[in-house]
PDB file of N, H, CA, C and O in Angstrom:
ATOM      1  N   MET A   1       0.454 -27.010   8.840  1.00  0.00           N
ATOM      2  CA  MET A   1       0.261 -25.780   9.579  1.00  0.00           C
ATOM      3  C   MET A   1       0.392 -24.518   8.779  1.00  0.00           C
ATOM      4  O   MET A   1       1.200 -24.477   7.851  1.00  0.00           O
ATOM      5  N   THR A   2      -0.388 -23.442   9.098  1.00  0.00           N
ATOM      6  H   THR A   2      -1.044 -23.475   9.851  1.00  0.00           H
ATOM      7  CA  THR A   2      -0.136 -22.322   8.338  1.00  0.00           C
ATOM      8  C   THR A   2       0.503 -21.246   9.243  1.00  0.00           C
ATOM      9  O   THR A   2       0.248 -21.147  10.443  1.00  0.00           O
ATOM     10  N   TYR A   3       1.365 -20.440   8.556  1.00  0.00           N
ATOM     11  H   TYR A   3       1.572 -20.521   7.581  1.00  0.00           H
ATOM     12  CA  TYR A   3       2.063 -19.419   9.319  1.00  0.00           C
ATOM     13  C   TYR A   3       1.411 -18.036   9.005  1.00  0.00           C
ATOM     14  O   TYR A   3       0.945 -17.831   7.885  1.00  0.00           O
ATOM     15  N   SER A   4       1.379 -17.196   9.869  1.00  0.00           N
ATOM     16  H   SER A   4       1.758 -17.363  10.779  1.00  0.00           H
ATOM     17  CA  SER A   4       0.777 -15.976   9.719  1.00  0.00           C
ATOM     18  C   SER A   4       1.728 -15.104   8.718  1.00  0.00           C
ATOM     19  O   SER A   4       1.210 -14.143   8.148  1.00  0.00           O
ATOM     20  N   THR A   5       2.925 -15.370   8.515  1.00  0.00           N
ATOM     21  H   THR A   5       3.346 -16.150   8.977  1.00  0.00           H
ATOM     22  CA  THR A   5       3.773 -14.551   7.479  1.00  0.00           C
ATOM     23  C   THR A   5       3.301 -15.117   5.970  1.00  0.00           C
ATOM     24  O   THR A   5       3.452 -14.363   5.009  1.00  0.00           O
ATOM     25  N   SER A   6       2.812 -16.255   5.802  1.00  0.00           N
ATOM     26  H   SER A   6       2.688 -16.867   6.582  1.00  0.00           H
ATOM     27  CA  SER A   6       2.301 -16.759   4.658  1.00  0.00           C
ATOM     28  C   SER A   6       1.165 -16.182   4.286  1.00  0.00           C
ATOM     29  O   SER A   6       0.923 -15.779   3.148  1.00  0.00           O
ATOM     30  N   ASN A   7       0.257 -16.113   5.474  1.00  0.00           N
ATOM     31  H   ASN A   7       0.454 -16.440   6.398  1.00  0.00           H
ATOM     32  CA  ASN A   7      -1.145 -15.536   5.264  1.00  0.00           C
ATOM     33  C   ASN A   7      -1.136 -13.942   4.879  1.00  0.00           C
ATOM     34  O   ASN A   7      -1.930 -13.377   4.127  1.00  0.00           O
ATOM     35  N   ALA A   8      -0.162 -13.428   5.506  1.00  0.00           N
ATOM     36  H   ALA A   8       0.483 -13.887   6.118  1.00  0.00           H
ATOM     37  CA  ALA A   8       0.096 -11.902   5.161  1.00  0.00           C
ATOM     38  C   ALA A   8       0.580 -11.733   3.816  1.00  0.00           C
ATOM     39  O   ALA A   8       0.129 -10.780   3.182  1.00  0.00           O
ATOM     40  N   TYR A   9       1.442 -12.514   3.260  1.00  0.00           N
ATOM     41  H   TYR A   9       1.809 -13.288   3.775  1.00  0.00           H
ATOM     42  CA  TYR A   9       2.061 -12.484   2.091  1.00  0.00           C
ATOM     43  C   TYR A   9       0.972 -12.733   1.100  1.00  0.00           C
ATOM     44  O   TYR A   9       0.989 -12.065   0.066  1.00  0.00           O
ATOM     45  N   THR A  10      -0.004 -13.640   1.294  1.00  0.00           N
ATOM     46  H   THR A  10      -0.018 -14.183   2.134  1.00  0.00           H
ATOM     47  CA  THR A  10      -0.929 -14.028   0.309  1.00  0.00           C
ATOM     48  C   THR A  10      -2.078 -12.862   0.281  1.00  0.00           C
ATOM     49  O   THR A  10      -2.643 -12.564  -0.770  1.00  0.00           O
ATOM     50  N   LEU A  11      -2.359 -12.258   1.473  1.00  0.00           N
ATOM     51  H   LEU A  11      -1.900 -12.501   2.328  1.00  0.00           H
ATOM     52  CA  LEU A  11      -3.267 -11.151   1.403  1.00  0.00           C
ATOM     53  C   LEU A  11      -2.750  -9.993   0.732  1.00  0.00           C
ATOM     54  O   LEU A  11      -3.474  -9.294   0.023  1.00  0.00           O
ATOM     55  N   LYS A  12      -1.339  -9.718   0.950  1.00  0.00           N
ATOM     56  H   LYS A  12      -0.751 -10.285   1.526  1.00  0.00           H
ATOM     57  CA  LYS A  12      -0.792  -8.676   0.196  1.00  0.00           C
ATOM     58  C   LYS A  12      -0.761  -8.832  -1.295  1.00  0.00           C
ATOM     59  O   LYS A  12      -0.899  -7.875  -2.058  1.00  0.00           O
ATOM     60  N   ARG A  13      -0.589  -9.977  -1.654  1.00  0.00           N
ATOM     61  H   ARG A  13      -0.477 -10.753  -1.035  1.00  0.00           H
ATOM     62  CA  ARG A  13      -0.545 -10.291  -3.001  1.00  0.00           C
ATOM     63  C   ARG A  13      -1.952 -10.048  -3.732  1.00  0.00           C
ATOM     64  O   ARG A  13      -2.098  -9.548  -4.847  1.00  0.00           O
ATOM     65  N   GLU A  14      -2.913 -10.488  -2.906  1.00  0.00           N
ATOM     66  H   GLU A  14      -2.794 -10.894  -2.000  1.00  0.00           H
ATOM     67  CA  GLU A  14      -4.326 -10.298  -3.313  1.00  0.00           C
ATOM     68  C   GLU A  14      -4.723  -8.776  -3.609  1.00  0.00           C
ATOM     69  O   GLU A  14      -5.327  -8.348  -4.592  1.00  0.00           O
ATOM     70  N   ILE A  15      -4.291  -8.159  -2.646  1.00  0.00           N
ATOM     71  H   ILE A  15      -3.800  -8.507  -1.848  1.00  0.00           H
ATOM     72  CA  ILE A  15      -4.638  -6.666  -2.604  1.00  0.00           C
ATOM     73  C   ILE A  15      -3.914  -5.985  -3.771  1.00  0.00           C
ATOM     74  O   ILE A  15      -4.485  -5.105  -4.415  1.00  0.00           O
ATOM     75  N   LEU A  16      -2.477  -6.438  -4.094  1.00  0.00           N
ATOM     76  H   LEU A  16      -2.013  -7.152  -3.570  1.00  0.00           H
ATOM     77  CA  LEU A  16      -1.881  -5.947  -5.245  1.00  0.00           C
ATOM     78  C   LEU A  16      -2.406  -6.223  -6.609  1.00  0.00           C
ATOM     79  O   LEU A  16      -2.341  -5.470  -7.581  1.00  0.00           O
ATOM     80  N   THR A  17      -2.921  -7.381  -6.545  1.00  0.00           N
ATOM     81  H   THR A  17      -2.974  -7.993  -5.755  1.00  0.00           H
ATOM     82  CA  THR A  17      -3.475  -7.994  -7.892  1.00  0.00           C
ATOM     83  C   THR A  17      -4.732  -7.148  -8.077  1.00  0.00           C
ATOM     84  O   THR A  17      -5.000  -6.723  -9.201  1.00  0.00           O
ATOM     85  N   PHE A  18      -5.482  -6.895  -7.078  1.00  0.00           N
ATOM     86  H   PHE A  18      -5.264  -7.241  -6.165  1.00  0.00           H
ATOM     87  CA  PHE A  18      -6.738  -6.083  -7.228  1.00  0.00           C
ATOM     88  C   PHE A  18      -6.411  -4.605  -7.661  1.00  0.00           C
ATOM     89  O   PHE A  18      -7.011  -3.997  -8.548  1.00  0.00           O
ATOM     90  N   SER A  19      -5.556  -4.204  -7.040  1.00  0.00           N
ATOM     91  H   SER A  19      -5.068  -4.698  -6.320  1.00  0.00           H
ATOM     92  CA  SER A  19      -5.085  -2.729  -7.273  1.00  0.00           C
ATOM     93  C   SER A  19      -4.500  -2.564  -8.730  1.00  0.00           C
ATOM     94  O   SER A  19      -4.642  -1.504  -9.338  1.00  0.00           O
ATOM     95  N   ASN A  20      -3.829  -3.664  -9.277  1.00  0.00           N
ATOM     96  H   ASN A  20      -3.714  -4.525  -8.783  1.00  0.00           H
ATOM     97  CA  ASN A  20      -3.289  -3.563 -10.650  1.00  0.00           C
ATOM     98  C   ASN A  20      -4.443  -3.707 -11.593  1.00  0.00           C
ATOM     99  O   ASN A  20      -4.351  -3.192 -12.707  1.00  0.00           O
ATOM    100  N   LYS A  21      -5.472  -4.332 -11.261  1.00  0.00           N
ATOM    101  H   LYS A  21      -5.547  -4.751 -10.356  1.00  0.00           H
ATOM    102  CA  LYS A  21      -6.670  -4.467 -12.121  1.00  0.00           C
ATOM    103  C   LYS A  21      -7.454  -3.266 -12.152  1.00  0.00           C
ATOM    104  O   LYS A  21      -7.943  -2.997 -13.250  1.00  0.00           O
ATOM    105  N   ILE A  22      -7.693  -2.463 -11.180  1.00  0.00           N
ATOM    106  H   ILE A  22      -7.296  -2.681 -10.288  1.00  0.00           H
ATOM    107  CA  ILE A  22      -8.347  -1.153 -11.255  1.00  0.00           C
ATOM    108  C   ILE A  22      -7.550  -0.093 -11.740  1.00  0.00           C
ATOM    109  O   ILE A  22      -8.104   0.973 -12.007  1.00  0.00           O
ATOM    110  N   SER A  23      -6.092  -0.250 -11.924  1.00  0.00           N
ATOM    111  H   SER A  23      -5.641  -1.116 -11.707  1.00  0.00           H
ATOM    112  CA  SER A  23      -5.410   0.847 -12.327  1.00  0.00           C
ATOM    113  C   SER A  23      -4.501   0.324 -13.739  1.00  0.00           C
ATOM    114  O   SER A  23      -3.384   0.729 -14.062  1.00  0.00           O
ATOM    115  N   ARG A  24      -5.062  -0.352 -14.214  1.00  0.00           N
ATOM    116  H   ARG A  24      -5.969  -0.681 -13.953  1.00  0.00           H
ATOM    117  CA  ARG A  24      -4.290  -0.869 -15.567  1.00  0.00           C
ATOM    118  C   ARG A  24      -3.867   0.135 -16.525  1.00  0.00           C
ATOM    119  O   ARG A  24      -2.762   0.085 -17.066  1.00  0.00           O
ATOM    120  N   TYR A  25      -4.800   1.129 -16.767  1.00  0.00           N
ATOM    121  H   TYR A  25      -5.697   1.170 -16.328  1.00  0.00           H
ATOM    122  CA  TYR A  25      -4.300   2.026 -17.846  1.00  0.00           C
ATOM    123  C   TYR A  25      -3.854   3.234 -17.337  1.00  0.00           C
ATOM    124  O   TYR A  25      -3.981   4.233 -18.044  1.00  0.00           O
ATOM    125  N   LEU A  26      -3.287   3.338 -16.093  1.00  0.00           N
ATOM    126  H   LEU A  26      -3.183   2.526 -15.518  1.00  0.00           H
ATOM    127  CA  LEU A  26      -2.765   4.440 -15.551  1.00  0.00           C
ATOM    128  C   LEU A  26      -1.234   4.485 -15.749  1.00  0.00           C
ATOM    129  O   LEU A  26      -0.693   3.480 -16.211  1.00  0.00           O
ATOM    130  N   SER A  27      -0.532   5.512 -15.454  1.00  0.00           N
ATOM    131  H   SER A  27      -0.971   6.328 -15.079  1.00  0.00           H
ATOM    132  CA  SER A  27       1.011   5.550 -15.376  1.00  0.00           C
ATOM    133  C   SER A  27       1.610   4.827 -14.227  1.00  0.00           C
ATOM    134  O   SER A  27       0.916   4.515 -13.259  1.00  0.00           O
ATOM    135  N   LYS A  28       2.928   4.540 -14.303  1.00  0.00           N
ATOM    136  H   LYS A  28       3.492   4.794 -15.089  1.00  0.00           H
ATOM    137  CA  LYS A  28       3.437   3.660 -13.403  1.00  0.00           C
ATOM    138  C   LYS A  28       3.460   4.329 -11.849  1.00  0.00           C
ATOM    139  O   LYS A  28       3.392   3.626 -10.840  1.00  0.00           O
ATOM    140  N   PRO A  29       3.566   5.790 -11.824  1.00  0.00           N
ATOM    141  CA  PRO A  29       3.486   6.290 -10.639  1.00  0.00           C
ATOM    142  C   PRO A  29       2.189   6.234  -9.993  1.00  0.00           C
ATOM    143  O   PRO A  29       2.045   6.012  -8.791  1.00  0.00           O
ATOM    144  N   ASP A  30       1.197   6.451 -10.860  1.00  0.00           N
ATOM    145  H   ASP A  30       1.313   6.631 -11.836  1.00  0.00           H
ATOM    146  CA  ASP A  30      -0.277   6.192 -10.321  1.00  0.00           C
ATOM    147  C   ASP A  30      -0.600   4.868 -10.006  1.00  0.00           C
ATOM    148  O   ASP A  30      -1.371   4.655  -9.069  1.00  0.00           O
ATOM    149  N   ILE A  31      -0.023   3.758 -10.787  1.00  0.00           N
ATOM    150  H   ILE A  31       0.602   3.931 -11.548  1.00  0.00           H
ATOM    151  CA  ILE A  31      -0.292   2.340 -10.234  1.00  0.00           C
ATOM    152  C   ILE A  31       0.496   2.117  -8.805  1.00  0.00           C
ATOM    153  O   ILE A  31      -0.051   1.557  -7.855  1.00  0.00           O
ATOM    154  N   LYS A  32       1.759   2.587  -8.765  1.00  0.00           N
ATOM    155  H   LYS A  32       2.204   3.042  -9.536  1.00  0.00           H
ATOM    156  CA  LYS A  32       2.286   2.700  -7.300  1.00  0.00           C
ATOM    157  C   LYS A  32       1.695   3.156  -6.290  1.00  0.00           C
ATOM    158  O   LYS A  32       1.678   2.602  -5.191  1.00  0.00           O
ATOM    159  N   PHE A  33       1.046   4.421  -6.627  1.00  0.00           N
ATOM    160  H   PHE A  33       1.059   4.871  -7.520  1.00  0.00           H
ATOM    161  CA  PHE A  33       0.170   5.219  -5.554  1.00  0.00           C
ATOM    162  C   PHE A  33      -1.057   4.384  -5.192  1.00  0.00           C
ATOM    163  O   PHE A  33      -1.306   4.195  -4.002  1.00  0.00           O
ATOM    164  N   THR A  34      -1.776   3.915  -6.072  1.00  0.00           N
ATOM    165  H   THR A  34      -1.573   4.069  -7.039  1.00  0.00           H
ATOM    166  CA  THR A  34      -3.017   3.200  -5.966  1.00  0.00           C
ATOM    167  C   THR A  34      -2.776   1.955  -5.156  1.00  0.00           C
ATOM    168  O   THR A  34      -3.514   1.696  -4.206  1.00  0.00           O
ATOM    169  N   ALA A  35      -1.678   1.101  -5.525  1.00  0.00           N
ATOM    170  H   ALA A  35      -1.078   1.312  -6.296  1.00  0.00           H
ATOM    171  CA  ALA A  35      -1.114   0.019  -4.722  1.00  0.00           C
ATOM    172  C   ALA A  35      -0.974   0.291  -3.198  1.00  0.00           C
ATOM    173  O   ALA A  35      -1.545  -0.321  -2.296  1.00  0.00           O
ATOM    174  N   ASP A  36      -0.059   1.380  -3.078  1.00  0.00           N
ATOM    175  H   ASP A  36       0.405   1.878  -3.811  1.00  0.00           H
ATOM    176  CA  ASP A  36       0.503   1.776  -1.696  1.00  0.00           C
ATOM    177  C   ASP A  36      -0.978   2.166  -0.864  1.00  0.00           C
ATOM    178  O   ASP A  36      -1.241   1.624   0.209  1.00  0.00           O
ATOM    179  N   MET A  37      -1.800   3.068  -1.439  1.00  0.00           N
ATOM    180  H   MET A  37      -1.586   3.508  -2.311  1.00  0.00           H
ATOM    181  CA  MET A  37      -2.931   3.515  -0.610  1.00  0.00           C
ATOM    182  C   MET A  37      -3.802   2.350  -0.435  1.00  0.00           C
ATOM    183  O   MET A  37      -4.213   2.189   0.714  1.00  0.00           O
ATOM    184  N   THR A  38      -4.146   1.569  -1.250  1.00  0.00           N
ATOM    185  H   THR A  38      -3.813   1.700  -2.184  1.00  0.00           H
ATOM    186  CA  THR A  38      -5.041   0.311  -1.055  1.00  0.00           C
ATOM    187  C   THR A  38      -4.544  -0.470   0.115  1.00  0.00           C
ATOM    188  O   THR A  38      -5.196  -0.680   1.138  1.00  0.00           O
ATOM    189  N   TYR A  39      -3.196  -0.927  -0.156  1.00  0.00           N
ATOM    190  H   TYR A  39      -2.667  -0.756  -0.987  1.00  0.00           H
ATOM    191  CA  TYR A  39      -2.762  -1.794   0.849  1.00  0.00           C
ATOM    192  C   TYR A  39      -2.668  -1.030   2.299  1.00  0.00           C
ATOM    193  O   TYR A  39      -3.075  -1.528   3.349  1.00  0.00           O
ATOM    194  N   GLY A  40      -2.119   0.141   2.190  1.00  0.00           N
ATOM    195  H   GLY A  40      -1.788   0.545   1.337  1.00  0.00           H
ATOM    196  CA  GLY A  40      -2.067   0.881   3.546  1.00  0.00           C
ATOM    197  C   GLY A  40      -3.310   0.994   4.227  1.00  0.00           C
ATOM    198  O   GLY A  40      -3.318   0.791   5.441  1.00  0.00           O
ATOM    199  N   MET A  41      -4.488   1.321   3.563  1.00  0.00           N
ATOM    200  H   MET A  41      -4.481   1.486   2.577  1.00  0.00           H
ATOM    201  CA  MET A  41      -5.634   1.536   3.959  1.00  0.00           C
ATOM    202  C   MET A  41      -6.232   0.335   4.684  1.00  0.00           C
ATOM    203  O   MET A  41      -6.696   0.429   5.821  1.00  0.00           O
ATOM    204  N   LEU A  42      -6.201  -0.855   3.946  1.00  0.00           N
ATOM    205  H   LEU A  42      -5.824  -0.931   3.023  1.00  0.00           H
ATOM    206  CA  LEU A  42      -6.695  -2.179   4.490  1.00  0.00           C
ATOM    207  C   LEU A  42      -5.778  -2.626   5.451  1.00  0.00           C
ATOM    208  O   LEU A  42      -6.272  -3.290   6.363  1.00  0.00           O
ATOM    209  N   ALA A  43      -4.523  -2.425   5.480  1.00  0.00           N
ATOM    210  H   ALA A  43      -4.122  -1.886   4.740  1.00  0.00           H
ATOM    211  CA  ALA A  43      -3.728  -3.049   6.634  1.00  0.00           C
ATOM    212  C   ALA A  43      -3.837  -2.188   7.961  1.00  0.00           C
ATOM    213  O   ALA A  43      -3.817  -2.704   9.079  1.00  0.00           O
ATOM    214  N   SER A  44      -3.950  -0.869   7.738  1.00  0.00           N
ATOM    215  H   SER A  44      -3.967  -0.450   6.830  1.00  0.00           H
ATOM    216  CA  SER A  44      -4.070  -0.086   9.010  1.00  0.00           C
ATOM    217  C   SER A  44      -5.498   0.030   9.612  1.00  0.00           C
ATOM    218  O   SER A  44      -5.697   0.310  10.794  1.00  0.00           O
ATOM    219  N   GLY A  45      -6.578  -0.236   8.602  1.00  0.00           N
ATOM    220  H   GLY A  45      -6.417  -0.464   7.642  1.00  0.00           H
ATOM    221  CA  GLY A  45      -7.926   0.121   8.955  1.00  0.00           C
ATOM    222  C   GLY A  45      -8.284   1.438   9.072  1.00  0.00           C
ATOM    223  O   GLY A  45      -9.359   1.745   9.587  1.00  0.00           O
ATOM    224  N   SER A  46      -7.359   2.413   8.575  1.00  0.00           N
ATOM    225  H   SER A  46      -6.486   2.163   8.157  1.00  0.00           H
ATOM    226  CA  SER A  46      -7.499   3.866   8.873  1.00  0.00           C
ATOM    227  C   SER A  46      -7.259   4.600   7.348  1.00  0.00           C
ATOM    228  O   SER A  46      -6.633   3.998   6.475  1.00  0.00           O
ATOM    229  N   CYS A  47      -7.812   5.941   7.124  1.00  0.00           N
ATOM    230  H   CYS A  47      -8.321   6.430   7.833  1.00  0.00           H
ATOM    231  CA  CYS A  47      -7.475   6.627   6.178  1.00  0.00           C
ATOM    232  C   CYS A  47      -6.482   7.790   6.387  1.00  0.00           C
ATOM    233  O   CYS A  47      -6.190   8.584   5.493  1.00  0.00           O
ATOM    234  N   LEU A  48      -6.009   7.824   7.587  1.00  0.00           N
ATOM    235  H   LEU A  48      -6.246   7.179   8.313  1.00  0.00           H
ATOM    236  CA  LEU A  48      -4.935   8.718   7.850  1.00  0.00           C
ATOM    237  C   LEU A  48      -3.572   8.470   7.110  1.00  0.00           C
ATOM    238  O   LEU A  48      -3.064   7.353   7.209  1.00  0.00           O
ATOM    239  N   LEU A  49      -2.982   9.403   6.409  1.00  0.00           N
ATOM    240  H   LEU A  49      -3.395  10.310   6.328  1.00  0.00           H
ATOM    241  CA  LEU A  49      -1.799   9.076   5.907  1.00  0.00           C
ATOM    242  C   LEU A  49      -0.889   8.551   6.616  1.00  0.00           C
ATOM    243  O   LEU A  49      -0.317   7.559   6.164  1.00  0.00           O
ATOM    244  N   THR A  50      -0.499   9.099   7.963  1.00  0.00           N
ATOM    245  H   THR A  50      -0.963   9.905   8.330  1.00  0.00           H
ATOM    246  CA  THR A  50       0.503   8.843   8.831  1.00  0.00           C
ATOM    247  C   THR A  50       0.307   7.127   9.020  1.00  0.00           C
ATOM    248  O   THR A  50       1.235   6.333   8.869  1.00  0.00           O
ATOM    249  N   ASP A  51      -1.084   6.748   9.376  1.00  0.00           N
ATOM    250  H   ASP A  51      -1.838   7.393   9.498  1.00  0.00           H
ATOM    251  CA  ASP A  51      -1.278   5.363   9.468  1.00  0.00           C
ATOM    252  C   ASP A  51      -0.956   4.426   8.312  1.00  0.00           C
ATOM    253  O   ASP A  51      -0.496   3.314   8.574  1.00  0.00           O
ATOM    254  N   ILE A  52      -1.146   4.760   7.181  1.00  0.00           N
ATOM    255  H   ILE A  52      -1.519   5.662   6.969  1.00  0.00           H
ATOM    256  CA  ILE A  52      -1.003   4.341   6.066  1.00  0.00           C
ATOM    257  C   ILE A  52       0.338   4.065   5.822  1.00  0.00           C
ATOM    258  O   ILE A  52       0.649   2.947   5.413  1.00  0.00           O
ATOM    259  N   VAL A  53       1.281   5.030   6.039  1.00  0.00           N
ATOM    260  H   VAL A  53       1.029   5.938   6.371  1.00  0.00           H
ATOM    261  CA  VAL A  53       2.773   5.087   6.049  1.00  0.00           C
ATOM    262  C   VAL A  53       3.241   4.105   6.926  1.00  0.00           C
ATOM    263  O   VAL A  53       4.155   3.393   6.510  1.00  0.00           O
ATOM    264  N   ASP A  54       2.798   3.911   8.078  1.00  0.00           N
ATOM    265  H   ASP A  54       2.056   4.489   8.416  1.00  0.00           H
ATOM    266  CA  ASP A  54       3.213   3.037   9.103  1.00  0.00           C
ATOM    267  C   ASP A  54       3.141   1.633   8.622  1.00  0.00           C
ATOM    268  O   ASP A  54       4.075   0.861   8.840  1.00  0.00           O
ATOM    269  N   GLN A  55       2.026   1.252   7.951  1.00  0.00           N
ATOM    270  H   GLN A  55       1.268   1.879   7.774  1.00  0.00           H
ATOM    271  CA  GLN A  55       1.799  -0.069   7.411  1.00  0.00           C
ATOM    272  C   GLN A  55       2.840  -0.481   6.020  1.00  0.00           C
ATOM    273  O   GLN A  55       3.183  -1.616   5.689  1.00  0.00           O
ATOM    274  N   LEU A  56       3.153   0.650   5.442  1.00  0.00           N
ATOM    275  H   LEU A  56       2.875   1.572   5.710  1.00  0.00           H
ATOM    276  CA  LEU A  56       4.050   0.366   4.261  1.00  0.00           C
ATOM    277  C   LEU A  56       5.540   0.008   4.709  1.00  0.00           C
ATOM    278  O   LEU A  56       6.375  -0.207   3.830  1.00  0.00           O
ATOM    279  N   HIS A  57       5.840  -0.051   5.857  1.00  0.00           N
ATOM    280  H   HIS A  57       5.162   0.123   6.572  1.00  0.00           H
ATOM    281  CA  HIS A  57       7.255  -0.203   6.189  1.00  0.00           C
ATOM    282  C   HIS A  57       8.432   0.089   5.242  1.00  0.00           C
ATOM    283  O   HIS A  57       9.274  -0.733   4.878  1.00  0.00           O
ATOM    284  N   GLU A  58       8.354   1.504   4.868  1.00  0.00           N
ATOM    285  H   GLU A  58       7.670   2.171   5.163  1.00  0.00           H
ATOM    286  CA  GLU A  58       9.267   2.028   4.068  1.00  0.00           C
ATOM    287  C   GLU A  58      10.708   2.316   4.696  1.00  0.00           C
ATOM    288  O   GLU A  58      10.779   2.566   5.900  1.00  0.00           O
ATOM    289  N   THR A  59      11.741   2.288   3.984  1.00  0.00           N
ATOM    290  H   THR A  59      11.683   2.084   3.007  1.00  0.00           H
ATOM    291  CA  THR A  59      13.064   2.526   4.726  1.00  0.00           C
ATOM    292  C   THR A  59      13.306   4.097   4.830  1.00  0.00           C
ATOM    293  O   THR A  59      14.168   4.566   5.574  1.00  0.00           O
ATOM    294  N   SER A  60      12.521   4.828   4.068  1.00  0.00           N
ATOM    295  H   SER A  60      11.821   4.446   3.464  1.00  0.00           H
ATOM    296  CA  SER A  60      12.645   6.404   4.104  1.00  0.00           C
ATOM    297  C   SER A  60      11.922   6.793   5.213  1.00  0.00           C
ATOM    298  O   SER A  60      11.154   6.057   5.833  1.00  0.00           O
ATOM    299  N   LYS A  61      12.186   8.055   5.487  1.00  0.00           N
ATOM    300  H   LYS A  61      12.810   8.653   4.983  1.00  0.00           H
ATOM    301  CA  LYS A  61      11.591   8.732   6.835  1.00  0.00           C
ATOM    302  C   LYS A  61      10.129   8.834   6.474  1.00  0.00           C
ATOM    303  O   LYS A  61       9.693   8.949   5.328  1.00  0.00           O
ATOM    304  N   LYS A  62       9.298   8.766   7.787  1.00  0.00           N
ATOM    305  H   LYS A  62       9.652   8.672   8.718  1.00  0.00           H
ATOM    306  CA  LYS A  62       7.980   8.999   7.569  1.00  0.00           C
ATOM    307  C   LYS A  62       7.405  10.173   6.908  1.00  0.00           C
ATOM    308  O   LYS A  62       6.390  10.097   6.215  1.00  0.00           O
ATOM    309  N   VAL A  63       8.104  11.348   7.138  1.00  0.00           N
ATOM    310  H   VAL A  63       8.929  11.409   7.701  1.00  0.00           H
ATOM    311  CA  VAL A  63       7.683  12.692   6.618  1.00  0.00           C
ATOM    312  C   VAL A  63       7.867  12.680   5.129  1.00  0.00           C
ATOM    313  O   VAL A  63       7.161  13.417   4.440  1.00  0.00           O
ATOM    314  N   ASN A  64       8.817  11.849   4.551  1.00  0.00           N
ATOM    315  H   ASN A  64       9.391  11.250   5.111  1.00  0.00           H
ATOM    316  CA  ASN A  64       9.110  11.851   3.136  1.00  0.00           C
ATOM    317  C   ASN A  64       8.066  11.018   2.653  1.00  0.00           C
ATOM    318  O   ASN A  64       7.538  11.384   1.603  1.00  0.00           O
ATOM    319  N   SER A  65       7.659   9.995   3.180  1.00  0.00           N
ATOM    320  H   SER A  65       8.087   9.698   4.033  1.00  0.00           H
ATOM    321  CA  SER A  65       6.656   9.037   2.695  1.00  0.00           C
ATOM    322  C   SER A  65       5.427   9.722   2.662  1.00  0.00           C
ATOM    323  O   SER A  65       4.742   9.588   1.648  1.00  0.00           O
ATOM    324  N   VAL A  66       5.001  10.463   3.622  1.00  0.00           N
ATOM    325  H   VAL A  66       5.558  10.572   4.446  1.00  0.00           H
ATOM    326  CA  VAL A  66       3.683  11.148   3.689  1.00  0.00           C
ATOM    327  C   VAL A  66       3.599  12.211   2.526  1.00  0.00           C
ATOM    328  O   VAL A  66       2.595  12.390   1.836  1.00  0.00           O
ATOM    329  N   GLU A  67       4.744  12.864   2.408  1.00  0.00           N
ATOM    330  H   GLU A  67       5.560  12.719   2.969  1.00  0.00           H
ATOM    331  CA  GLU A  67       4.704  13.904   1.349  1.00  0.00           C
ATOM    332  C   GLU A  67       4.723  13.264  -0.068  1.00  0.00           C
ATOM    333  O   GLU A  67       4.187  13.844  -1.012  1.00  0.00           O
ATOM    334  N   ARG A  68       5.391  11.973  -0.219  1.00  0.00           N
ATOM    335  H   ARG A  68       5.826  11.501   0.548  1.00  0.00           H
ATOM    336  CA  ARG A  68       5.070  11.475  -1.532  1.00  0.00           C
ATOM    337  C   ARG A  68       3.699  11.087  -1.715  1.00  0.00           C
ATOM    338  O   ARG A  68       3.129  11.274  -2.790  1.00  0.00           O
ATOM    339  N   LEU A  69       3.153  10.571  -0.752  1.00  0.00           N
ATOM    340  H   LEU A  69       3.615  10.419   0.122  1.00  0.00           H
ATOM    341  CA  LEU A  69       1.791  10.196  -1.016  1.00  0.00           C
ATOM    342  C   LEU A  69       0.671  11.353  -1.254  1.00  0.00           C
ATOM    343  O   LEU A  69      -0.360  11.186  -1.904  1.00  0.00           O
ATOM    344  N   THR A  70       1.103  12.676  -0.543  1.00  0.00           N
ATOM    345  H   THR A  70       1.941  12.812  -0.014  1.00  0.00           H
ATOM    346  CA  THR A  70       0.259  13.810  -0.597  1.00  0.00           C
ATOM    347  C   THR A  70       0.574  14.451  -2.167  1.00  0.00           C
ATOM    348  O   THR A  70      -0.346  15.076  -2.694  1.00  0.00           O
ATOM    349  N   ARG A  71       1.586  14.330  -2.749  1.00  0.00           N
ATOM    350  H   ARG A  71       2.333  13.822  -2.321  1.00  0.00           H
ATOM    351  CA  ARG A  71       1.932  14.976  -3.961  1.00  0.00           C
ATOM    352  C   ARG A  71       1.071  14.321  -5.103  1.00  0.00           C
ATOM    353  O   ARG A  71       0.623  14.958  -6.057  1.00  0.00           O
ATOM    354  N   THR A  72       0.897  13.005  -4.900  1.00  0.00           N
ATOM    355  H   THR A  72       1.261  12.487  -4.125  1.00  0.00           H
ATOM    356  CA  THR A  72       0.318  12.296  -6.078  1.00  0.00           C
ATOM    357  C   THR A  72      -1.155  12.509  -6.246  1.00  0.00           C
ATOM    358  O   THR A  72      -1.752  11.977  -7.182  1.00  0.00           O
TER     359      THR A  72
END
């Protein structure tokens, strides 16, 4: 029996692996930005920053996360 949480974890791991491959020679903040944006866009199905931040499930306020992604 396959659980949806294990499917979601597997999918997230594959997305992060892909993101690490394409951003191999970037700095750590740029690698994190690439991973967050790639995962957020695929999970939300949208390119809006607020939708991406909703999918990241960060503990910080939404406004702070949007500003962090905007600065990078």
